N, C-alpha and C positions, 0 to 999 in steps of 0.2 A: 372224821377222824384221820382216814389219807389226803383230803389236803388238810388238814390243820398239822400231823406228820413234815407232805411235804413243802409247807412254810416254814412251819421251824427250819428243817434239814441247812435249806436255799437263805434264811440268814443266821442261821449257825458257821454255817461251809464258805458263805461273801464278809460279811460284819461280827460277830459275836468275838469268831478264834481272831477275830489278826483285831479290836478294839484299842488293845495297850500301845500297838504300835501306829496307833491310825491317831488316838490323842498326844504318845508324842511326836509323832511327825507337826500337829497346830502347834503346842508348847515351842520347840523346837523354832515350829515357823512367827510361834509370837517373838520370842525371844528377838528370832532372830534381825525379824524388818521392823514389828516393832506397828503394827492398826496398821500396816500395809495393805495387807489385805481378810479379809471379813470370814477370822480365826470363829470369831467367837459364832457366828450365825451354825458353823459347819460343824460345832461343839454341842448348839442345838440343835439343831438336826440328832448328830450322832444322839442326842437325851432320852430323844420323842423316840427312835429305833430305838433302845433302852429297855425303858419303858413299853411300844409294843411291844419288843421282843418278852416279856414279864410276862404281861397278859396275854397269849396269847402261849406259851407255856400251862401259866396253871389253870387255862382253860382247861389245856392238852391234859392237864398233869387231872383238875375233876373231869375229862371227858369220861379219862380211860377207865377210875376209879370207880366213878357209876355204872356205866354200861357193858366194862370184862374185869371184870377186877376177879377171876380165877386166875387174868395176864401179867397182874396191875399187881404184884402184890409189895405194896405200898401198908398197910398198916405191919407186917413180919418186920421190912424196914426199919416203919419207923419206930417201935415200939422191941424191933432185937437186939439182940448183944454188940451190933454194930449201928443203932441207932446216933452215937454223937454224930458218929461219920453224914449218919443222913442225914442231919438234921443241919448240920457246918455247911451242909448242902445246898440246903433247903434255904437257909438264912441269907448264907450269899449269894450264889444264883435267882433268889427270886421277893424274897424282903424285903434287901441294903438296894436297889436298881432305883423302887418305892421311894424314898430318899428322895431323887433325880425332881419331882414333884418340884417341890420346892424351889426359885429363884435363883434363890442368893446362891445356895448350896449348886445345883444344879450350872451357872455362867465362871466357874474356879475348876480352872480346867486339871486344879489336883485332885477333888477329891472325885468331879469324873474319871480320873486311870487310877481314883483309888478305889472308884466298886466297879472296870474297870478288872483285875487283879483278883479282887471276889472277887467276884461273877467265871472267872478263868478257875478257882479256886477252888469254887463250884462245881463247875466243869470238868472237873479231876477228881473233886471228892465223888461225882453222880457216878464217871464212869472204873472210881473205884471202890464204894457203894456196889452195882452190879457184876462188878467182877467178883469180888469180894464175897457177899449172898450165894451165891450161885459156885465158888471152889468153898468154902463149910462145909457144902450137902452131898460134892459132890470130890470125893478124892484125890482121882485120875486120872495121870498122869497124859498120856491122847490127849487129849483135851488144851493145852497147852499152847498160849502164840508167841513166838517167838516176835517177829515180825513188826513187832511193837516200839521191842529197842532200837530196831535195830531202822527202822525209819527217824530215828524222836529227833537229831539234829538235823536229815532234812526237810523236813514237817514244822519247825521253827523257824530256818536257816524263808522258806517259805510261807508265814503267817506275814515273818513282821517286811521281804517284799509283796505281795499284796495287800498290811496296814496301811506302804508308806504310799503305792499306787492309788488304792480306793480316801488319800485322804487327797491324795493331791492331782487326781481327778476333783472332790467336792468343792479345791480350795477355786481352782480351772470354774469350774459351772459357775460359781458365786460370785467369780470376778470379772465371768464374762458381761452378767445377768446389768452393777453393777455398772458395763462399762457403755452394756447398753440402754442403762436410763441418766444415765449425766450424754452418750448423745443423745436421748429424747429431750431430754432439759433444754440442750444449749440448741438443736432444734427450732421447740419452742418457744423458746428470749430469740429466733430472728427473723423470726415474724411478727 
């Protein structure tokens, strides 16, 4: 269970949180350089990362419901007074990404951006569901968290910078692979 949790945290911190800037960077590069870079391959890799993340999250949730039912208040959150937020979180963060199995949809930059935006909405609804259901039961103000609102602009800036850097690194990797293949083919043609 801890291994699943660590995998989800690593993927969350490095890829899922900055999906929107990564895809926006790919769209800008595709529009500016017109087939110069392997943006479709990077987009395909990102689609598979999204799908694998959704599968890992599903298994983590199911294992939590089965093995630790007292820790995970799934049934209460899914049927309680904030069930609309829970199901919005569930559908946008876990169900919608599986549409990326369809090749025609997953090759469209704008649909993948749409999925990334809804995954981000699902992420924020997850936080909303957790915090609101906790505050719904506990009315004390001693648990108030003000650091979240103070660090929001900095966090958004860091996510965009991280997303742009990851997109450029992935494009560079595919460009290096393409050049190595071209050099290998020209070497074979010389023989």
